[in-house]
N, C-alpha and C positions, 0 to 999 in steps of 0.2 A: 622499483617494481616489487609488488607484494608476491611472494612465492606461495602458490596454491599447493596445499598438501591434502592427502586423503583425510577428510574430516566429515563428521556428521553433525549437522546442526538440527536438532529436533524442531519440527514444525507442528506444534499442537494447535496453535491458533495463529492466524495471520490477519493483519489489518489490511483491508481492501479499500483503496482509494479510487473513486470513479465519479462520473458526473451525475447530477440529479436531473439532467435534461433528458428528453426523449427525442433523439434525432429522427428525421424522416426515414433515413436508411435503417431498415430493421436489423441489419447484421450486428449493430453495436449492442442493442438490447439482448439479442440472442447470445452474443458473446458473453455478456455479463451473467446471464442466466446459466450458461454452460459452466462458467467459472465457479459459481456458487454450487452447482450440482457436483462438479468434479471434486472440489475441496471437501464437501460433505461426504462423498463416497470414499474419499481417502482418509476420513476421520480427522480432518483439519477444521477446527472451528473458525468462524468468520467474525471479525470485529470490523464494523463499518460505520458510516455516518448517521445511521438511524432513520433515514427517510424511506418512504415507500414509493417515491416517484423515480422515473428514469432508470439509469443503469444501477443506481443504488438499490432501488426496490427489486430490480431483476436479480441482482446478486443474492439478496436476502431470500427472495422467493425460491430461487433455484436451490439454495442450500437447505431451506426449510422443507421443501418438497421431497428432498432426498434424506430427510431425517437428521440434518446437521444442526450444530449449535450456532446460533447467530446472536451476537451482542451488538446492539446499536448504541452509539454515543452521540448525543445531539445537544447543542446549547438550547437553553430555554427559549431564546428569542427566535430560533429556527424551528422549534418543534411544530409550531403551527404553519409557518411559511413552507416548510419542506414536507409537511404532513407526516409526522412521525409514524413509523411502522409499529403498530400495537400488537402484531402477531409474532414478534421476535422472541427468542428465548429470554432475553433480558434487555430492557431499555434503560440506559443511564442518561439522565439529564444533568448537564453541567451549566455553569454560568458563562464561561468564555471559550473562545476558540483555542486559546493556549491550553486550557484545562482539557479540552477535547483531544488535542493532539498528544498531550502528556498521557492521557488515559489510553489512547491507542497504543502508545509505546509500552506502557506498563502491562497491558493485557496481552500483548502479542509477542510472537517469536520471530516476526519479520513483517515486511510490507510488500504488497503487490499493488502497483498502480495500473489501472485500466485506462482506456481513453476517457478524457474529461476536459474541462475547461479551466478557468482561472483558479477556482477553489481546489481542484485536483492538483494543479501545478504548485499551489501554495503548500499542500500537504507533502507532495513528492520532494520539493526542494528543502523543506524544513527537515524531513527525514534524512536527506543527504547532509545538510548542514549540521544536524545533531550528531551524525556519525563522525564528521570531521572533528567536532569539538569534544567527542567522547561522552556525550550524554547517553549513547547506546552503542552496542556493537552488533546490531541485528542486520540481517541481509535486506537490502533495499532493491526489490524486484520491479522491473518495468516490462509489462506485457505489450510488446510492440506489434500488436495484431494488425494485419493489413497495411503495415508500414506507417501507421498513424504517427509514430514518434520518430520517424527517420530524421526529420529536420532538427528536432530537439537533440538527438544524439550527435548530429553533425555539429551543432552549436556547443554541446558539452565538450566535444573533442577540440573545437576551436578555443575554448576557454583554457584548456590544458596546454595547447600549443602556444598560446599567448602568455603562458606562465602565471595565470591568475588562479589556477588549480594545480596543486602538487600532483606529480605523476601517480603516487600511491593512492591519492583520493579520486583519481580518474576511474578507479576500479570499483568505487562504491556502488554505482548503478549497475545492476545485473540485468541486462536487456536480452530478451528472447522473443521470438515470434509466436511460440506456442507455450501453453501453460505447463505441459509436461516437461519441456526443456528448462523452463524457468524454475520450476519446483526442484528439479535435480540440481541446478546451480545453487539455489538457495540452501538446499540441504548440505551441500559441500562447502558452504560459506566459511571463509577464514577472515576474521575482522582485520580491517586496515589499521595502521598506526595513527591514532588521532593526534591532533595538535596538542591537546591537553586532555585531562580526564575530569569531566564536569558531572557532578551528581544530578540525577534527573529532578530531584526535589528542589533544585535551585532555579528551575525555569520560572 
């Protein structure tokens, strides 16, 4: 078990992972906009997937409306499909999804995952895997708003109980129901002991 000590992890920018979909329930888009707004008002820059649709666009628009920095990272092939957001502070186009996620990691001081689908899960679990392997030592936050990720957290605990995940790595995902609580835990983040130490440029 990792011992948590009083520590401060600066959050100048965070990578925000979320869906490009627009669900019928308006609370998801409202949540994303509020997250962008709150991060900007706290002086935390947003690094995200670069789209202007769905929760992605809502995060960006919320942060931009509050005067925040927003950096979008999007692969060339998705720039048209996801309708790249041209109003962001900086839009970075890359060739591959691996380049995209490496860029998120290089530009950010942590990750926050909002509700989303398959692509969002890919980003979350890669951030967790990269923490296990020592590619980064950044906090991996999960905003479990409205209990959206309850079952995922149950399964994560099941993987640990079945001994497919080491106990110290079970602490990689920092899950909270509110953004304020999540940011507080991320700021107090103490890195876990990785399996190895892999340089990011070897991805």
